[in-house]
C-alpha positions, 0 to 999 in steps of 0.5 A: 239549658240548650242556650246555656250549653251551646254558648258555654261549650263553644267558648270552652272549645275556643279556649282549648283551641289555644293549645290544640290546633295549628302551629305558627311561628312566634317571637318570644317577646320576653326578656332574653337572658341565660337564666333557667326560667328564660331558657325554658320560656324560649323552649316553650315558644319553640314547642308551639311549632312542633307537631301536637301528638294529640291532634296531628300525629295520628289517631287520639283516643278521647274519654269525655266525662260530663255532669250536671251535679244539681240535676244528678245527671252524668255521662261518659263517652269514649271516642277516637279523633283522627285527621280526615282527608280534608285535613280536619279532625273527625270524631268517631264515637265508640261507646256512651254510658249515662244520661241522654241530656248530658250526651246531647246538650253537653258532650255532643255540643262540645265535640261540635264546638271543637270542630268549629274551633279548629278553623279559628285563627290560632294566632288570636288565642294562642298563649304567647306574648302576642296575646298575653303578659307573662310574669315569672312567679317561681318553680315547683319540683317533681321528683327530678323535674322542675317546672317554672310558673308564669302568671298569664294575663290577657293584653285584651279582654277577648273571647277564649282568653284566660287569666291564670297560670302556666307551668313550663317544663324546664327540660322540654319547654312543654306546658305541663299545666295551665289553669285559669278563668275566662276573662270574657263570659260567653253568655249572660247565662254563664257566671264563670268558666274555669279550666285546668289542663295537665299534660303528662310527659313520658321520656320527654314527650306528651303521653296523656292530657287531661282537661277539667272544665267547670262552668257555673251557669244561671239556669242549671247550676254547675256543669263539669267536663273532664276530657282525657286524651291519649295517642292511640298508637301506644300499646297501653291505649290500644289495649284500653280501646280494645276493652271498651269495644268488647 
């Protein structure tokens, strides 16, 4: 369990770093035309240079749920992430409920790996044409908002990269959905790692981000994590945090 969790959670944090930490300048590397999907793709590349509200624009609340279904163990932690004096993310645990094994071997390792992933070169794992091939598949409509679906496939089989899909919001260019499977297993103790991340928008800005991770291990079976992030400065989230602290 210790070996499997350490390698797997670190690899997951590496993957999540692709859309969480650091902004750099990227060239689109995509056929430039005036079609709506191409315009949205251009906005997506531009959005990677914007400040990330879940890591760079003030404190963020985290709700992390984790479980080992085959062992009937689960836990949930509330925490706050903010940028410290060293300009690196710092985590403050507020409350934990559940099994201590899940807390120590899954959630704690995930937070440690997140801090390590922040120091990685963003350009090596970012979902951009430098690392991925993009193929337009179609669009989906949600009320009055459309999203364009692109299939993504890594150009190289490298740790932290996935094969799957990315959905780009037509109006803002923000990636509102990403899903896929790690192309390189982080450990011989791990069969597969599947990740799904959904970003909810409000008035054109990210409001909540929910990441689901499913890990199929050889030692303890399936491990699952759900990480919900919200900017802490919103009135609704401040109310939620106050309730948790009571």
